[in-house]
VEXLOKE-626048 format. One record per atom (N, C-alpha, C): residue in one letter; atom name; x, z, y. Coordinates in pm, whole numbers. Layout:
resn,name,x,z,y
A,CA,X,Z,Y
...
***
This chain:
resn,name,x,z,y
X,N,11342,-15695,3661
X,CA,11217,-15623,3635
X,C,11244,-15494,3560
X,N,11329,-15507,3455
X,CA,11365,-15386,3379
X,C,11432,-15283,3469
X,N,11514,-15330,3560
X,CA,11584,-15238,3651
X,C,11484,-15164,3739
X,N,11381,-15236,3787
X,CA,11280,-15174,3871
X,C,11202,-15068,3795
X,N,11162,-15097,3669
X,CA,11089,-15002,3587
X,C,11171,-14878,3560
X,N,11299,-14898,3528
X,CA,11387,-14784,3501
X,C,11401,-14695,3622
X,N,11409,-14757,3739
X,CA,11422,-14678,3862
X,C,11297,-14594,3888
X,N,11177,-14655,3861
X,CA,11053,-14581,3880
X,C,11044,-14463,3784
X,N,11082,-14483,3657
X,CA,11080,-14375,3557
X,C,11174,-14263,3595
X,N,11288,-14297,3648
X,CA,11385,-14194,3689
X,C,11330,-14112,3804
X,N,11264,-14181,3900
X,CA,11207,-14111,4016
X,C,11098,-14015,3973
X,N,11011,-14058,3878
X,CA,10906,-13972,3828
X,C,10962,-13850,3757
X,N,11065,-13866,3680
X,CA,11127,-13754,3608
X,C,11185,-13653,3705
X,N,11249,-13704,3812
X,CA,11307,-13613,3910
X,C,11198,-13534,3982
X,N,11085,-13602,4013
X,CA,10974,-13534,4082
X,C,10916,-13423,3996
X,N,10898,-13449,3866
X,CA,10845,-13348,3774
X,C,10938,-13230,3763
X,N,11066,-13256,3763
X,CA,11163,-13147,3754
X,C,11161,-13058,3875
X,N,11147,-13119,3994
X,CA,11141,-13041,4116
X,C,11016,-12955,4118
X,N,10899,-13010,4075
X,CA,10775,-12934,4073
X,C,10784,-12816,3979
X,N,10851,-12832,3866
X,CA,10864,-12724,3768
X,C,10955,-12614,3816
X,N,11038,-12637,3916
X,CA,11133,-12536,3966
X,C,11095,-12488,4105
X,N,10969,-12507,4143
X,CA,10931,-12478,4282
X,C,10909,-12331,4309
X,N,10912,-12239,4204
X,CA,10893,-12096,4227
X,C,10748,-12058,4233
X,N,10655,-12147,4192
X,CA,10512,-12118,4199
X,C,10459,-12066,4067
X,N,10549,-12012,3981
X,CA,10506,-11959,3852
X,C,10415,-11839,3873
X,N,10319,-11818,3783
X,CA,10232,-11701,3786
X,C,10269,-11612,3669
X,N,10327,-11493,3698
X,CA,10371,-11402,3592
X,C,10271,-11290,3577
X,N,10265,-11228,3458
X,CA,10174,-11116,3433
X,C,10219,-10994,3509
X,N,10127,-10920,3571
X,CA,10168,-10799,3646
X,C,10223,-10694,3552
X,N,10318,-10615,3603
X,CA,10376,-10507,3522
X,C,10270,-10401,3496
X,N,10271,-10339,3375
X,CA,10172,-10236,3347
X,C,10191,-10115,3438
X,N,10079,-10053,3476
X,CA,10087,-9936,3562
X,C,10137,-9816,3483
X,N,10223,-9737,3546
X,CA,10273,-9616,3481
X,C,10163,-9512,3478
X,N,10159,-9433,3373
X,CA,10062,-9326,3362
X,C,10134,-9195,3341
X,N,10073,-9087,3392
X,CA,10132,-8954,3376
X,C,10027,-8860,3325
X,N,10069,-8760,3255
X,CA,9979,-8656,3205
X,C,10039,-8522,3239
X,N,9962,-8440,3312
X,CA,10009,-8306,3344
X,C,9890,-8213,3351
X,N,9916,-8086,3376
X,CA,9808,-7988,3375
X,C,9705,-8017,3483
X,N,9752,-8064,3598
X,CA,9657,-8091,3706
X,C,9567,-8208,3673
X,N,9625,-8311,3607
X,CA,9547,-8430,3576
X,C,9446,-8405,3466
X,N,9482,-8327,3367
X,CA,9393,-8305,3255
X,C,9299,-8190,3277
X,N,9328,-8105,3376
X,CA,9240,-7993,3405
X,C,9267,-7873,3318
X,N,9386,-7862,3259
X,CA,9417,-7746,3176
X,C,9424,-7622,3262
X,N,9367,-7513,3213
X,CA,9365,-7391,3294
X,C,9446,-7279,3234
X,N,9472,-7285,3105
X,CA,9545,-7177,3041
X,C,9462,-7053,3021
X,N,9329,-7063,3038
X,CA,9244,-6945,3028
X,C,9128,-6966,2932
X,N,9140,-7066,2845
X,CA,9033,-7095,2752
X,C,8924,-7182,2810
X,N,8940,-7227,2934
X,CA,8843,-7315,2998
X,C,8911,-7449,3019
X,N,8850,-7556,2970
X,CA,8905,-7689,2987
X,C,8820,-7765,3086
X,N,8883,-7807,3193
X,CA,8814,-7884,3296
X,C,8846,-8031,3280
X,N,8747,-8121,3295
X,CA,8778,-8264,3298
X,C,8849,-8299,3427
X,N,8929,-8406,3421
X,CA,8991,-8454,3544
X,C,8884,-8504,3638
X,N,8917,-8514,3769
X,CA,8819,-8562,3867
X,C,8767,-8698,3824
X,N,8636,-8713,3831
X,CA,8575,-8839,3796
X,C,8542,-8850,3649
X,N,8578,-8749,3566
X,CA,8548,-8754,3424
X,C,8448,-8646,3390
X,N,8369,-8672,3289
X,CA,8276,-8571,3241
X,C,8172,-8530,3343
X,N,8140,-8620,3438
X,CA,8035,-8590,3533
X,C,8081,-8510,3653
X,N,8212,-8493,3670
X,CA,8260,-8413,3782
X,C,8333,-8503,3882
X,N,8265,-8606,3927
X,CA,8321,-8698,4025
X,C,8287,-8653,4165
X,N,8269,-8749,4257
X,CA,8240,-8713,4396
X,C,8116,-8628,4408
X,N,8120,-8532,4500
X,CA,8007,-8443,4522
X,C,7902,-8507,4610
X,N,7804,-8427,4651
X,CA,7690,-8482,4723
X,C,7726,-8524,4865
X,N,7845,-8487,4914
X,CA,7887,-8528,5047
X,C,7994,-8637,5042
X,N,8015,-8697,4922
X,CA,8102,-8812,4912
X,C,8248,-8783,4891
X,N,8285,-8663,4853
X,CA,8425,-8628,4830
X,C,8436,-8544,4705
X,N,8549,-8561,4632
X,CA,8569,-8482,4511
X,C,8588,-8334,4543
X,N,8611,-8302,4672
X,CA,8624,-8163,4711
X,C,8488,-8099,4737
X,N,8383,-8181,4741
X,CA,8250,-8130,4771
X,C,8190,-8060,4650
X,N,8093,-7972,4672
X,CA,8029,-7905,4559
X,C,7944,-8000,4477
X,N,7937,-7971,4348
X,CA,7855,-8050,4257
X,C,7740,-7963,4210
X,N,7618,-8008,4228
X,CA,7503,-7931,4185
X,C,7484,-7949,4035
X,N,7485,-7837,3963
X,CA,7472,-7839,3817
X,C,7366,-7740,3775
X,N,7340,-7734,3644
X,CA,7244,-7641,3590
X,C,7310,-7528,3514
X,N,7231,-7433,3471
X,CA,7281,-7319,3396
X,C,7354,-7364,3269
X,N,7299,-7463,3201
X,CA,7362,-7511,3076
X,C,7498,-7572,3102
X,N,7515,-7634,3218
X,CA,7646,-7691,3251
X,C,7752,-7582,3268
X,N,7715,-7470,3328
X,CA,7808,-7359,3341
X,C,7839,-7301,3203
X,N,7739,-7289,3118
X,CA,7758,-7231,2985
X,C,7860,-7311,2903
X,N,7870,-7441,2929
X,CA,7964,-7525,2853
X,C,8109,-7497,2889
X,N,8132,-7425,2998
X,CA,8268,-7405,3048
X,C,8342,-7291,2978
X,N,8272,-7206,2903
X,CA,8340,-7095,2837
X,C,8243,-7013,2754
X,N,8296,-6927,2667
X,CA,8211,-6855,2573
X,C,8150,-6727,2627
X,N,8199,-6677,2742
X,CA,8154,-6547,2788
X,C,8235,-6437,2722
X,N,8224,-6313,2770
X,CA,8307,-6203,2719
X,C,8257,-6151,2584
X,N,8352,-6102,2506
X,CA,8320,-6037,2378
X,C,8337,-5887,2393
X,N,8273,-5813,2306
X,CA,8286,-5667,2307
X,C,8433,-5629,2291
X,N,8477,-5536,2373
X,CA,8616,-5492,2368
X,C,8706,-5564,2466
X,N,8662,-5675,2522
X,CA,8742,-5745,2623
X,C,8718,-5683,2760
X,N,8813,-5707,2850
X,CA,8797,-5662,2988
X,C,8835,-5775,3081
X,N,8740,-5820,3157
X,CA,8760,-5932,3248
X,C,8753,-5885,3393
X,N,8825,-5958,3479
X,CA,8816,-5940,3623
X,C,8753,-6066,3684
X,N,8646,-6048,3757
X,CA,8575,-6157,3820
X,C,8567,-6130,3970
X,N,8599,-6230,4052
X,CA,8593,-6215,4197
X,C,8452,-6251,4243
X,N,8389,-6165,4320
X,CA,8250,-6188,4359
X,C,8228,-6172,4509
X,N,8115,-6225,4554
X,CA,8078,-6210,4694
X,C,7931,-6239,4714
X,N,7874,-6182,4818
X,CA,7737,-6211,4862
X,C,7749,-6274,5000
X,N,7701,-6397,5014
X,CA,7717,-6470,5138
X,C,7579,-6500,5198
X,N,7560,-6461,5322
X,CA,7434,-6487,5392
X,C,7465,-6564,5520
X,N,7409,-6684,5529
X,CA,7424,-6767,5650
X,C,7570,-6788,5688
X,N,7654,-6807,5587
X,CA,7795,-6837,5612
X,C,7884,-6716,5629
X,N,7829,-6594,5616
X,CA,7909,-6472,5629
X,C,7905,-6392,5499
X,N,8020,-6343,5455
X,CA,8024,-6254,5341
X,C,7985,-6113,5387
X,N,7899,-6049,5310
X,CA,7846,-5918,5345
X,C,7914,-5812,5260
X,N,7967,-5710,5324
X,CA,8029,-5598,5252
X,C,7919,-5500,5211
X,N,7881,-5504,5086
X,CA,7774,-5419,5035
X,C,7830,-5314,4940
X,N,7767,-5199,4939
X,CA,7805,-5094,4845
X,C,7711,-5099,4725
X,N,7766,-5089,4602
X,CA,7677,-5086,4485
X,C,7587,-4964,4489
X,N,7472,-4975,4423
X,CA,7376,-4864,4424
X,C,7425,-4745,4343
X,N,7520,-4771,4251
X,CA,7574,-4663,4170
X,C,7719,-4693,4137
X,N,7800,-4588,4131
X,CA,7940,-4606,4094
X,C,7957,-4614,3943
X,N,7849,-4587,3869
X,CA,7857,-4589,3723
X,C,7842,-4731,3669
X,N,7922,-4768,3567
X,CA,7908,-4901,3508
X,C,7768,-4921,3451
X,N,7719,-5042,3456
X,CA,7589,-5076,3401
X,C,7606,-5200,3314
X,N,7562,-5191,3188
X,CA,7572,-5303,3094
X,C,7716,-5352,3082
X,N,7810,-5257,3088
X,CA,7951,-5294,3074
X,C,8011,-5351,3200
X,N,7944,-5335,3314
X,CA,7993,-5390,3441
X,C,8009,-5283,3546
X,N,8107,-5303,3632
X,CA,8122,-5221,3752
X,C,8186,-5309,3858
X,N,8164,-5274,3985
X,CA,8217,-5355,4093
X,C,8283,-5266,4197
X,N,8397,-5310,4248
X,CA,8469,-5234,4349
X,C,8413,-5265,4486
X,N,8444,-5181,4588
X,CA,8397,-5210,4724
X,C,8445,-5345,4776
X,N,8559,-5393,4724
X,CA,8612,-5522,4768
X,C,8546,-5640,4699
X,N,8463,-5613,4597
X,CA,8394,-5722,4528
X,C,8459,-5766,4399
X,N,8554,-5689,4348
X,CA,8613,-5723,4218
X,C,8523,-5667,4108
X,N,8467,-5756,4030
X,CA,8376,-5718,3922
X,C,8455,-5702,3793
X,N,8439,-5587,3728
X,CA,8499,-5565,3597
X,C,8390,-5581,3491
X,N,8416,-5670,3397
X,CA,8324,-5694,3286
X,C,8394,-5647,3159
X,N,8344,-5537,3102
X,CA,8407,-5477,2984
X,C,8299,-5430,2888
X,N,8234,-5524,2818
X,CA,8123,-5485,2731
X,C,8170,-5401,2612
X,N,8096,-5294,2588
X,CA,8117,-5212,2469
X,C,8009,-5248,2368
X,N,8014,-5185,2253
X,CA,7913,-5211,2151
X,C,7774,-5182,2208
X,N,7684,-5275,2192
X,CA,7548,-5259,2243
X,C,7525,-5320,2380
X,N,7634,-5351,2454
X,CA,7621,-5416,2584
X,C,7605,-5567,2565
X,N,7547,-5637,2663
X,CA,7539,-5783,2655
X,C,7677,-5846,2642
X,N,7687,-5951,2565
X,CA,7812,-6025,2548
X,C,7782,-6174,2557
X,N,7888,-6254,2556
X,CA,7871,-6398,2559
X,C,7792,-6445,2679
X,N,7705,-6542,2657
X,CA,7627,-6598,2767
X,C,7512,-6509,2811
X,N,7496,-6392,2745
X,CA,7396,-6295,2790
X,C,7445,-6214,2910
X,N,7573,-6228,2942
X,CA,7629,-6163,3062
X,C,7610,-6260,3177
X,N,7522,-6225,3270
X,CA,7480,-6322,3372
X,C,7493,-6268,3514
X,N,7466,-6357,3607
X,CA,7466,-6322,3749
X,C,7362,-6214,3778
X,N,7252,-6213,3705
X,CA,7149,-6110,3726
X,C,7206,-5971,3702
X,N,7293,-5956,3601
X,CA,7355,-5827,3572
X,C,7446,-5784,3687
X,N,7519,-5879,3743
X,CA,7605,-5849,3858
X,C,7521,-5806,3978
X,N,7415,-5880,4008
X,CA,7331,-5847,4123
X,C,7263,-5712,4108
X,N,7231,-5676,3983
X,CA,7163,-5548,3960
X,C,7246,-5430,4006
X,N,7378,-5446,4013
X,CA,7465,-5339,4061
X,C,7436,-5306,4207
X,N,7380,-5401,4281
X,CA,7344,-5381,4422
X,C,7194,-5363,4441
X,N,7118,-5374,4334
X,CA,6973,-5368,4347
X,C,6914,-5498,4398
X,N,6990,-5606,4393
X,CA,6946,-5737,4440
X,C,6887,-5816,4324
X,N,6785,-5893,4351
X,CA,6728,-5982,4250
X,C,6727,-6126,4305
X,N,6732,-6222,4213
X,CA,6731,-6362,4253
X,C,6652,-6443,4152
X,N,6598,-6553,4198
X,CA,6532,-6649,4111
X,C,6540,-6783,4184
X,N,6482,-6886,4127
X,CA,6488,-7016,4191
X,C,6425,-7010,4330
X,N,6507,-7030,4432
X,CA,6457,-7033,4570
X,C,6432,-6900,4634
X,N,6468,-6786,4567
X,CA,6439,-6655,4623
X,C,6554,-6558,4602
X,N,6587,-6483,4706
X,CA,6690,-6380,4700
X,C,6634,-6256,4771
X,N,6626,-6143,4699
X,CA,6563,-6023,4754
X,C,6662,-5906,4756
X,N,6673,-5842,4874
X,CA,6759,-5726,4892
X,C,6672,-5600,4888
X,N,6728,-5490,4834
X,CA,6648,-5368,4828
X,C,6637,-5300,4964
X,N,6532,-5222,4981
X,CA,6517,-5144,5104
X,C,6628,-5039,5109
X,N,6680,-5016,5229
X,CA,6784,-4915,5246
X,C,6924,-4965,5219
X,N,6939,-5094,5188
X,CA,7074,-5145,5164
X,C,7154,-5141,5294
X,N,7282,-5117,5281
X,CA,7369,-5112,5399
X,C,7479,-5218,5386
X,N,7502,-5293,5493
X,CA,7435,-5285,5623
X,C,7292,-5339,5614
X,N,7206,-5286,5700
X,CA,7066,-5329,5699
X,C,7046,-5459,5775
X,N,7139,-5488,5866
X,CA,7130,-5609,5948
X,C,7264,-5678,5951
X,N,7263,-5810,5936
X,CA,7386,-5889,5944
X,C,7391,-5956,6080
X,N,7495,-5922,6157
X,CA,7512,-5982,6290
X,C,7584,-6115,6277
X,N,7531,-6215,6346
X,CA,7588,-6349,6346
X,C,7614,-6394,6489
X,N,7701,-6493,6510
X,CA,7729,-6538,6647
X,C,7605,-6587,6720
X,N,7509,-6643,6646
X,CA,7391,-6699,6711
X,C,7263,-6623,6677
X,N,7277,-6495,6644
X,CA,7159,-6416,6613
X,C,7189,-6311,6507
X,N,7088,-6269,6435
X,CA,7106,-6169,6330
X,C,7005,-6195,6219
X,N,7035,-6139,6100
X,CA,6949,-6153,5984
X,C,6925,-6015,5926
X,N,6800,-5978,5906
X,CA,6766,-5851,5843
X,C,6792,-5861,5692
X,N,6859,-5759,5637
X,CA,6889,-5755,5495
X,C,6805,-5652,5420
X,N,6787,-5536,5479
X,CA,6717,-5426,5410
X,C,6572,-5465,5378
X,N,6540,-5470,5250
X,CA,6406,-5503,5206
X,C,6367,-5648,5227
X,N,6462,-5731,5263
X,CA,6431,-5870,5297
X,C,6425,-5959,5172
X,N,6333,-6055,5174
X,CA,6329,-6161,5073
X,C,6355,-6293,5144
X,N,6464,-6357,5105
X,CA,6501,-6486,5166
X,C,6461,-6598,5070
X,N,6394,-6696,5126
X,CA,6346,-6808,5045
X,C,6404,-6939,5095
X,N,6434,-7027,5001
X,CA,6484,-7158,5038
X,C,6390,-7223,5139
X,N,6446,-7266,5251
X,CA,6367,-7323,5360
X,C,6353,-7230,5478
X,N,6374,-7098,5455
X,CA,6372,-7004,5567
X,C,6490,-7032,5659
X,N,6478,-6993,5785
X,CA,6584,-7017,5883
X,C,6701,-6922,5861
X,N,6821,-6972,5896
X,CA,6943,-6899,5864
X,C,7043,-6895,5981
X,N,7022,-6830,6094
X,CA,6891,-6793,6147
X,C,6821,-6909,6215
X,N,6892,-7023,6236
X,CA,6831,-7139,6302
X,C,6818,-7257,6206
X,N,6915,-7272,6115
X,CA,6916,-7383,6020
X,C,6853,-7338,5889
X,N,6768,-7419,5827
X,CA,6709,-7381,5698
X,C,6815,-7351,5593
X,N,6794,-7243,5518
X,CA,6890,-7203,5415
X,C,6839,-7232,5275
X,N,6928,-7215,5178
X,CA,6895,-7238,5037
X,C,6961,-7130,4953
X,N,6889,-7080,4853
X,CA,6944,-6981,4760
X,C,7032,-7055,4658
X,N,7157,-7013,4648
X,CA,7254,-7082,4563
X,C,7344,-6982,4493
X,N,7405,-7027,4384
X,CA,7519,-6958,4323
X,C,7635,-7056,4323
X,N,7748,-7011,4378
X,CA,7870,-7091,4375
X,C,7957,-7039,4261
X,N,7987,-7125,4164
X,CA,8066,-7081,4049
X,C,8202,-7151,4049
X,N,8307,-7068,4043
X,CA,8444,-7118,4037
X,C,8505,-7076,3903
X,N,8550,-7171,3823
X,CA,8628,-7137,3705
X,C,8766,-7089,3750
X,N,8848,-7034,3661
X,CA,8983,-6996,3702
X,C,9060,-7112,3767
X,N,9042,-7234,3717
X,CA,9109,-7349,3779
X,C,9061,-7369,3922
X,N,8929,-7358,3941
X,CA,8875,-7377,4076
X,C,8921,-7267,4171
X,N,8937,-7144,4119
X,CA,8991,-7036,4201
X,C,9132,-7071,4249
X,N,9210,-7131,4159
X,CA,9350,-7163,4192
X,C,9364,-7288,4278
X,N,9277,-7388,4256
X,CA,9296,-7517,4322
X,C,9187,-7553,4422
X,N,9073,-7481,4419
X,CA,8964,-7513,4509
X,C,8868,-7617,4458
X,N,8888,-7667,4337
X,CA,8797,-7765,4279
X,C,8805,-7763,4127
X,N,8702,-7809,4057
X,CA,8574,-7851,4111
X,C,8487,-7731,4147
X,N,8407,-7747,4252
X,CA,8316,-7642,4295
X,C,8177,-7674,4241
X,N,8115,-7577,4177
X,CA,7983,-7600,4117
X,C,7880,-7512,4186
X,N,7766,-7571,4216
X,CA,7656,-7501,4282
X,C,7534,-7506,4191
X,N,7471,-7390,4172
X,CA,7350,-7381,4091
X,C,7236,-7334,4182
X,N,7126,-7406,4183
X,CA,7011,-7368,4265
X,C,6888,-7336,4178
X,N,6886,-7383,4055
X,CA,6775,-7356,3964
X,C,6813,-7243,3869
X,N,6732,-7138,3866
X,CA,6760,-7019,3784
X,C,6899,-6961,3812
X,N,6931,-6933,3938
X,CA,7065,-6881,3969
X,C,7094,-6749,3901
X,N,6992,-6669,3875
X,CA,7013,-6539,3810
X,C,7056,-6552,3665
X,N,7030,-6668,3604
X,CA,7063,-6688,3463
X,C,7201,-6750,3441
X,N,7274,-6773,3548
X,CA,7408,-6832,3535
X,C,7497,-6736,3457
X,N,7556,-6780,3344
X,CA,7641,-6691,3267
X,C,7780,-6678,3329
X,N,7842,-6565,3304
X,CA,7982,-6544,3344
X,C,8068,-6583,3225
X,N,8140,-6693,3235
X,CA,8195,-6756,3115
X,C,8345,-6738,3094
X,N,8419,-6695,3196
X,CA,8565,-6688,3179
X,C,8627,-6581,3267
X,N,8726,-6513,3212
X,CA,8805,-6417,3288
X,C,8873,-6488,3404
X,N,8871,-6427,3522
X,CA,8937,-6488,3638
X,C,8849,-6583,3715
X,N,8721,-6593,3678
X,CA,8628,-6677,3754
X,C,8593,-6610,3886
X,N,8527,-6685,3973
X,CA,8473,-6631,4097
X,C,8327,-6674,4111
X,N,8244,-6582,4159
X,CA,8101,-6608,4173
X,C,8055,-6561,4310
X,N,7984,-6649,4380
X,CA,7923,-6613,4508
X,C,7774,-6640,4500
X,N,7694,-6539,4533
X,CA,7550,-6556,4547
X,C,7524,-6573,4695
X,N,7457,-6683,4730
X,CA,7447,-6717,4872
X,C,7306,-6758,4912
X,N,7273,-6724,5036
X,CA,7161,-6786,5106
X,C,7225,-6859,5222
X,N,7239,-6990,5207
X,CA,7324,-7064,5299
X,C,7263,-7200,5329
X,N,7288,-7256,5447
X,CA,7242,-7392,5473
X,C,7293,-7488,5368
X,N,7208,-7580,5325
X,CA,7241,-7673,5217
X,C,7365,-7755,5249
X,N,7390,-7779,5378
X,CA,7503,-7862,5418
X,C,7635,-7786,5424
X,N,7631,-7654,5405
X,CA,7754,-7574,5414
X,C,7839,-7592,5288
X,N,7968,-7604,5307
X,CA,8059,-7612,5193
X,C,8090,-7470,5144
X,N,8081,-7446,5013
X,CA,8112,-7313,4959
X,C,8256,-7273,4987
X,N,8279,-7142,4993
X,CA,8414,-7088,5008
X,C,8431,-6973,4909
X,N,8555,-6950,4871
X,CA,8586,-6841,4779
X,C,8555,-6705,4843
X,N,8515,-6608,4763
X,CA,8492,-6475,4819
X,C,8624,-6412,4861
X,N,8622,-6323,4961
X,CA,8745,-6259,5008
X,C,8822,-6190,4896
X,N,8752,-6135,4795
X,CA,8821,-6068,4686
X,C,8917,-6161,4613
X,N,8879,-6290,4598
X,CA,8965,-6386,4530
X,C,9086,-6423,4614
X,N,9066,-6427,4745
X,CA,9176,-6464,4835
X,C,9279,-6352,4844
X,N,9232,-6227,4836
X,CA,9323,-6112,4840
X,C,9391,-6094,4705
X,N,9316,-6122,4599
X,CA,9371,-6106,4464
X,C,9364,-5964,4420
***
């Protein structure tokens, strides 16, 4: 009897040993490696700090991709930089886009206004002197005034006599001279929307994040040297693009 009991105990011990060595252990996963670089943190080297994608409210855009434009307000743009100070000289890349086409417009005067001047290619120089607007008082409205253009929420108005007077498109044409374009008007077949596309220096270099302002577009401040600004009457579904001046440099 003792021999039988001993044999059973030995068999049980061997079975437990085999189960413990079966390779079915569950080990903790190795920690994921993390990296920190300028692209990940959004460092621009120009006094503008961008959050990484998905941080600080700059995640996927309205079309489901981080490359898509993000609709923001004037205050959101103001948070991106302090604006120019008296004695500074900034270069800003600009464009006027109507129905997906950039329009080559001539400024109404070659003389600087409020510390601003613009070249035929669309390079805006912002160089406020004493008495000129500075900081967040330097806005898109000041830039548009160089062409005699005005903008407000949902409205973009061109002066009479502006050249070119008509913008030719593959599927039609759009009158510019003396025209007032309103959000919802055809462009020329698809309804358009008055927008400002704002690119920080990082966005100029990398293409993101792209910010779109539709409320009070004229009040958007110019916050950093090397930014790009496009005033557009464009279909809401169109993805913004950099102005030609920024691509040429």
